[in-house]
DRENPA-3360 file (N, C-alpha, C; in nm, 2 decimals, always signed):
BEGIN
1 = MLVIFWFA = +9.59/+10.31/+14.39/+9.64/+10.20/+14.30/+9.79/+10.22/+14.28 ~ +9.86/+10.12/+14.30/+10.01/+10.12/+14.28/+10.04/+10.07/+14.14 ~ +10.12/+10.14/+14.06/+10.16/+10.10/+13.93/+10.31/+10.09/+13.93 ~ +10.36/+9.98/+13.89/+10.51/+9.96/+13.89/+10.55/+9.93/+13.74 ~ +10.65/+10.01/+13.70/+10.71/+9.98/+13.57/+10.85/+9.92/+13.59 ~ +10.87/+9.82/+13.51/+11.00/+9.75/+13.51/+11.06/+9.74/+13.37 ~ +11.18/+9.77/+13.35/+11.25/+9.76/+13.22/+11.36/+9.67/+13.24 ~ +11.37/+9.56/+13.16/+11.47/+9.46/+13.16/+11.60/+9.52/+13.10;
9 = PGCGSSDT = +11.72/+9.49/+13.16/+11.84/+9.54/+13.10/+11.85/+9.51/+12.96 ~ +11.89/+9.60/+12.88/+11.91/+9.58/+12.74/+11.79/+9.60/+12.65 ~ +11.67/+9.62/+12.72/+11.55/+9.63/+12.64/+11.51/+9.77/+12.62 ~ +11.59/+9.86/+12.67/+11.56/+10.01/+12.64/+11.45/+10.06/+12.74 ~ +11.47/+10.18/+12.78/+11.37/+10.24/+12.87/+11.34/+10.38/+12.82 ~ +11.25/+10.44/+12.88/+11.22/+10.58/+12.83/+11.31/+10.68/+12.90 ~ +11.40/+10.64/+12.98/+11.50/+10.73/+13.04/+11.59/+10.78/+12.93 ~ +11.59/+10.91/+12.92/+11.68/+10.97/+12.82/+11.80/+11.04/+12.88;
17 = GGDDTTTS = +11.82/+11.02/+13.01/+11.93/+11.08/+13.08/+12.06/+11.00/+13.06 ~ +12.16/+11.06/+13.11/+12.29/+10.99/+13.10/+12.36/+11.02/+12.96 ~ +12.48/+10.97/+12.95/+12.55/+11.00/+12.82/+12.59/+10.87/+12.76 ~ +12.52/+10.76/+12.79/+12.56/+10.63/+12.73/+12.47/+10.58/+12.62 ~ +12.39/+10.67/+12.57/+12.30/+10.63/+12.46/+12.38/+10.63/+12.33 ~ +12.33/+10.54/+12.24/+12.39/+10.53/+12.11/+12.30/+10.60/+12.01 ~ +12.36/+10.68/+11.93/+12.27/+10.76/+11.84/+12.30/+10.74/+11.70 ~ +12.38/+10.64/+11.66/+12.40/+10.61/+11.52/+12.39/+10.47/+11.49;
25 = TSSGTGGG = +12.36/+10.44/+11.36/+12.36/+10.30/+11.31/+12.47/+10.29/+11.21 ~ +12.47/+10.18/+11.14/+12.58/+10.16/+11.04/+12.57/+10.26/+10.93 ~ +12.45/+10.31/+10.90/+12.44/+10.40/+10.79/+12.44/+10.54/+10.83 ~ +12.45/+10.57/+10.96/+12.45/+10.70/+11.01/+12.31/+10.75/+11.05 ~ +12.21/+10.67/+11.02/+12.08/+10.71/+11.06/+12.06/+10.69/+11.21 ~ +12.00/+10.77/+11.28/+12.00/+10.77/+11.42/+11.91/+10.68/+11.50 ~ +11.94/+10.66/+11.62/+11.85/+10.60/+11.71/+11.80/+10.70/+11.81 ~ +11.85/+10.82/+11.80/+11.80/+10.93/+11.89/+11.83/+10.90/+12.03;
33 = TQGTNGCV = +11.76/+10.96/+12.12/+11.78/+10.95/+12.26/+11.75/+10.81/+12.32 ~ +11.67/+10.73/+12.24/+11.64/+10.60/+12.28/+11.74/+10.49/+12.24 ~ +11.85/+10.54/+12.19/+11.95/+10.44/+12.14/+11.90/+10.39/+12.00 ~ +11.94/+10.27/+11.97/+11.90/+10.21/+11.84/+11.80/+10.10/+11.87 ~ +11.68/+10.11/+11.81/+11.57/+10.02/+11.83/+11.55/+9.98/+11.98 ~ +11.56/+10.08/+12.07/+11.54/+10.07/+12.21/+11.66/+10.01/+12.28 ~ +11.78/+10.00/+12.22/+11.90/+9.94/+12.27/+12.01/+10.05/+12.29 ~ +12.07/+10.04/+12.40/+12.20/+10.12/+12.42/+12.31/+10.02/+12.45;
41 = DSMAEDHT = +12.43/+10.05/+12.40/+12.53/+9.95/+12.41/+12.57/+9.92/+12.56 ~ +12.56/+10.02/+12.65/+12.60/+9.99/+12.78/+12.51/+9.90/+12.86 ~ +12.39/+9.87/+12.80/+12.30/+9.78/+12.87/+12.28/+9.65/+12.79 ~ +12.35/+9.64/+12.68/+12.33/+9.52/+12.59/+12.40/+9.40/+12.65 ~ +12.36/+9.28/+12.62/+12.42/+9.16/+12.67/+12.56/+9.15/+12.61 ~ +12.66/+9.12/+12.69/+12.80/+9.11/+12.65/+12.83/+8.97/+12.59 ~ +12.85/+8.97/+12.46/+12.89/+8.84/+12.40/+13.02/+8.85/+12.33 ~ +13.11/+8.94/+12.38/+13.23/+8.96/+12.32/+13.33/+8.85/+12.33;
49 = AEQSVTIT = +13.31/+8.75/+12.42/+13.39/+8.64/+12.44/+13.35/+8.52/+12.35 ~ +13.24/+8.54/+12.27/+13.19/+8.43/+12.19/+13.22/+8.46/+12.04 ~ +13.24/+8.35/+11.96/+13.27/+8.36/+11.82/+13.14/+8.35/+11.74 ~ +13.03/+8.31/+11.80/+12.90/+8.30/+11.74/+12.79/+8.32/+11.84 ~ +12.68/+8.39/+11.80/+12.57/+8.42/+11.89/+12.44/+8.39/+11.82 ~ +12.34/+8.34/+11.89/+12.21/+8.31/+11.83/+12.11/+8.40/+11.89 ~ +12.03/+8.46/+11.80/+11.91/+8.55/+11.84/+11.79/+8.47/+11.79 ~ +11.69/+8.46/+11.88/+11.57/+8.39/+11.85/+11.45/+8.47/+11.87;
57 = STPSFTYT = +11.35/+8.46/+11.78/+11.22/+8.53/+11.79/+11.14/+8.45/+11.90 ~ +11.05/+8.52/+11.97/+10.97/+8.46/+12.07/+10.83/+8.46/+12.04 ~ +10.74/+8.38/+12.10/+10.60/+8.39/+12.08/+10.54/+8.53/+12.12 ~ +10.61/+8.60/+12.20/+10.56/+8.73/+12.25/+10.60/+8.85/+12.16 ~ +10.64/+8.81/+12.03/+10.68/+8.91/+11.93/+10.80/+9.00/+11.98 ~ +10.90/+8.93/+12.03/+11.03/+9.00/+12.07/+11.14/+8.91/+12.02 ~ +11.27/+8.96/+12.03/+11.39/+8.88/+12.00/+11.46/+8.86/+12.13 ~ +11.52/+8.75/+12.15/+11.60/+8.72/+12.27/+11.74/+8.66/+12.23;
65 = PKCIVIHT = +11.84/+8.73/+12.27/+11.85/+8.85/+12.33/+11.82/+8.97/+12.23 ~ +11.77/+9.08/+12.28/+11.73/+9.19/+12.20/+11.85/+9.27/+12.16 ~ +11.94/+9.30/+12.26/+12.05/+9.39/+12.24/+12.18/+9.32/+12.28 ~ +12.28/+9.31/+12.19/+12.40/+9.24/+12.22/+12.52/+9.33/+12.18 ~ +12.63/+9.30/+12.24/+12.76/+9.35/+12.21/+12.85/+9.24/+12.17 ~ +12.91/+9.25/+12.05/+13.00/+9.15/+12.00/+13.13/+9.21/+11.95 ~ +13.23/+9.13/+11.92/+13.35/+9.18/+11.86/+13.34/+9.16/+11.71 ~ +13.42/+9.23/+11.63/+13.43/+9.21/+11.49/+13.47/+9.06/+11.46;
73 = GTSVTFNS = +13.42/+9.01/+11.35/+13.45/+8.87/+11.31/+13.35/+8.77/+11.37 ~ +13.26/+8.82/+11.46/+13.16/+8.73/+11.52/+13.05/+8.70/+11.42 ~ +12.99/+8.58/+11.42/+12.88/+8.55/+11.34/+12.75/+8.55/+11.43 ~ +12.64/+8.60/+11.38/+12.52/+8.60/+11.45/+12.41/+8.52/+11.37 ~ +12.35/+8.43/+11.43/+12.25/+8.35/+11.37/+12.11/+8.39/+11.42 ~ +12.02/+8.42/+11.33/+11.88/+8.45/+11.37/+11.80/+8.32/+11.34 ~ +11.72/+8.28/+11.45/+11.63/+8.17/+11.43/+11.49/+8.22/+11.45 ~ +11.41/+8.21/+11.34/+11.28/+8.26/+11.34/+11.21/+8.20/+11.22;
81 = AFATHPLV = +11.08/+8.21/+11.22/+11.00/+8.17/+11.10/+10.99/+8.30/+11.02 ~ +11.08/+8.31/+10.92/+11.09/+8.44/+10.85/+10.97/+8.46/+10.76 ~ +10.89/+8.36/+10.72/+10.77/+8.39/+10.65/+10.67/+8.47/+10.73 ~ +10.67/+8.44/+10.86/+10.58/+8.51/+10.96/+10.64/+8.63/+11.02 ~ +10.78/+8.62/+11.04/+10.85/+8.73/+11.10/+10.97/+8.77/+11.01 ~ +10.94/+8.84/+10.89/+11.05/+8.87/+10.80/+11.15/+8.97/+10.87 ~ +11.28/+8.93/+10.86/+11.39/+9.00/+10.92/+11.44/+9.11/+10.83 ~ +11.46/+9.22/+10.88/+11.52/+9.34/+10.80/+11.63/+9.40/+10.89;
89 = GGTLEGGT = +11.74/+9.43/+10.83/+11.85/+9.51/+10.89/+11.81/+9.65/+10.88 ~ +11.80/+9.72/+10.99/+11.76/+9.86/+10.99/+11.70/+9.91/+11.12 ~ +11.64/+10.02/+11.12/+11.59/+10.08/+11.25/+11.44/+10.12/+11.24 ~ +11.38/+10.13/+11.35/+11.24/+10.18/+11.36/+11.26/+10.32/+11.43 ~ +11.22/+10.42/+11.36/+11.24/+10.56/+11.41/+11.10/+10.63/+11.40 ~ +11.05/+10.66/+11.52/+10.92/+10.73/+11.52/+10.81/+10.66/+11.46 ~ +10.81/+10.53/+11.46/+10.71/+10.45/+11.40/+10.73/+10.42/+11.25 ~ +10.84/+10.47/+11.20/+10.88/+10.45/+11.06/+10.99/+10.35/+11.04;
97 = KMPDASSP = +10.97/+10.25/+10.96/+11.07/+10.15/+10.94/+11.18/+10.20/+10.84 ~ +11.30/+10.19/+10.88/+11.41/+10.25/+10.80/+11.51/+10.13/+10.76 ~ +11.49/+10.06/+10.65/+11.58/+9.95/+10.62/+11.72/+10.01/+10.59 ~ +11.82/+9.94/+10.61/+11.96/+9.98/+10.59/+12.02/+9.88/+10.49 ~ +12.03/+9.92/+10.37/+12.09/+9.84/+10.26/+12.24/+9.80/+10.29 ~ +12.31/+9.88/+10.36/+12.45/+9.85/+10.39/+12.47/+9.76/+10.51 ~ +12.36/+9.72/+10.58/+12.37/+9.63/+10.70/+12.42/+9.49/+10.65 ~ +12.50/+9.43/+10.74/+12.53/+9.29/+10.71/+12.41/+9.19/+10.73;
105 = IKPQTTGT = +12.30/+9.25/+10.80/+12.18/+9.17/+10.82/+12.09/+9.19/+10.69 ~ +12.09/+9.09/+10.61/+12.02/+9.09/+10.48/+11.87/+9.05/+10.50 ~ +11.78/+9.10/+10.43/+11.64/+9.07/+10.44/+11.61/+8.92/+10.43 ~ +11.53/+8.86/+10.51/+11.50/+8.72/+10.51/+11.34/+8.71/+10.51 ~ +11.29/+8.64/+10.42/+11.14/+8.62/+10.41/+11.10/+8.47/+10.41 ~ +11.20/+8.39/+10.40/+11.17/+8.24/+10.40/+11.27/+8.17/+10.48 ~ +11.24/+8.05/+10.52/+11.33/+7.97/+10.60/+11.32/+8.00/+10.75 ~ +11.41/+7.94/+10.83/+11.40/+7.95/+10.97/+11.53/+7.99/+11.04;
113 = SATFMFPN = +11.64/+8.00/+10.96/+11.77/+8.03/+11.02/+11.85/+8.10/+10.92 ~ +11.92/+8.21/+10.96/+12.01/+8.28/+10.88/+12.13/+8.33/+10.96 ~ +12.25/+8.32/+10.91/+12.37/+8.36/+10.98/+12.44/+8.47/+10.90 ~ +12.48/+8.57/+10.98/+12.55/+8.69/+10.92/+12.68/+8.71/+11.00 ~ +12.79/+8.75/+10.92/+12.91/+8.79/+10.98/+12.92/+8.94/+11.00 ~ +12.99/+8.98/+11.10/+13.01/+9.12/+11.13/+13.16/+9.16/+11.13 ~ +13.21/+9.19/+11.01/+13.35/+9.22/+10.99/+13.39/+9.36/+11.04 ~ +13.30/+9.45/+11.05/+13.33/+9.59/+11.08/+13.26/+9.64/+11.21;
121 = TGTFGYYC = +13.32/+9.73/+11.28/+13.26/+9.79/+11.39/+13.14/+9.87/+11.35 ~ +13.05/+9.89/+11.44/+12.93/+9.98/+11.41/+12.81/+9.93/+11.49 ~ +12.70/+9.99/+11.47/+12.57/+9.96/+11.54/+12.48/+9.92/+11.43 ~ +12.42/+9.80/+11.44/+12.34/+9.74/+11.34/+12.20/+9.70/+11.40 ~ +12.10/+9.78/+11.37/+11.97/+9.75/+11.41/+11.90/+9.65/+11.32 ~ +11.80/+9.59/+11.38/+11.72/+9.49/+11.30/+11.58/+9.49/+11.35 ~ +11.49/+9.44/+11.27/+11.35/+9.44/+11.31/+11.27/+9.33/+11.23 ~ +11.15/+9.29/+11.28/+11.06/+9.21/+11.21/+10.97/+9.31/+11.12;
129 = NVHAISGM = +10.97/+9.29/+10.99/+10.90/+9.38/+10.91/+10.75/+9.38/+10.93 ~ +10.69/+9.28/+11.00/+10.55/+9.28/+11.03/+10.52/+9.33/+11.17 ~ +10.61/+9.30/+11.26/+10.58/+9.33/+11.41/+10.67/+9.44/+11.47 ~ +10.74/+9.51/+11.39/+10.84/+9.61/+11.44/+10.77/+9.71/+11.53 ~ +10.65/+9.76/+11.49/+10.58/+9.86/+11.56/+10.54/+9.81/+11.70 ~ +10.52/+9.67/+11.71/+10.49/+9.61/+11.84/+10.61/+9.59/+11.92 ~ +10.73/+9.63/+11.88/+10.85/+9.61/+11.96/+10.94/+9.50/+11.92 ~ +10.91/+9.44/+11.81/+11.00/+9.33/+11.76/+11.12/+9.38/+11.69;
137 = TGAIFVK = +11.21/+9.44/+11.77/+11.33/+9.51/+11.72/+11.45/+9.47/+11.81 ~ +11.57/+9.51/+11.76/+11.68/+9.49/+11.84/+11.80/+9.55/+11.78 ~ +11.92/+9.54/+11.84/+12.04/+9.60/+11.78/+12.16/+9.51/+11.82 ~ +12.26/+9.52/+11.73/+12.39/+9.45/+11.76/+12.50/+9.56/+11.75 ~ +12.57/+9.57/+11.86/+12.68/+9.67/+11.87/+12.81/+9.59/+11.85 ~ +12.89/+9.63/+11.75/+13.01/+9.56/+11.71/+13.13/+9.64/+11.75 ~ +13.21/+9.59/+11.84/+13.33/+9.66/+11.89/+13.46/+9.62/+11.82;
% end
């Protein structure tokens, strides 16, 4: 039997080699060798030429794009049914949800759209409070 594993760019893989992993978030809590929420900045989608970016939840319990790189001053809009997919700024570490109170991504439990500004550099993870364990996580790398 042939088994093939494929990992999309920016979606994180189990490869812990190389020196391009990101190990910190905005609050200094780590992403470990897997980066932040399965994201490493060198594989994230480059949106540094844009002033605003939209991240959308999908029916398969993921965010698209999952991992992005932006410049300071960029706004990011999350489109999702927050009652079903409550948004939290923070990380998922070893199966434990770690909310980050200092994140510009503020918790959302109602509505379908929320926009956040990123005035400072850093790494800002986010997750769905219901489906994080299933992989509904991501990260924003602000340069």
